[in-house]
C-alpha positions, 0 to 999 in steps of 0.5 A: 523524508521517506516514501512508503509502500503499503499492502492490504486486501481491502482496496477501499481501506487501502486507498483511505490509508494512502490518502491519510498518510500522504496528507498527514506526513507529506509523503508519497505512498504506493498502495498495492492491493495484495494478500501476503499469504498468496505467493503470486501476490507477493511476487506482484508486490515485489515488482 
């Protein structure tokens, strides 16, 4: 199996997706609130 990193601008939707993915697939999901159009957010996601 694999773990997953997801990003999104809406923290509520992101958290819901995280919970659903973990429950459905038995994986660890790291949810990072970010706007990938923002250079600063991209750097934060990379860390």
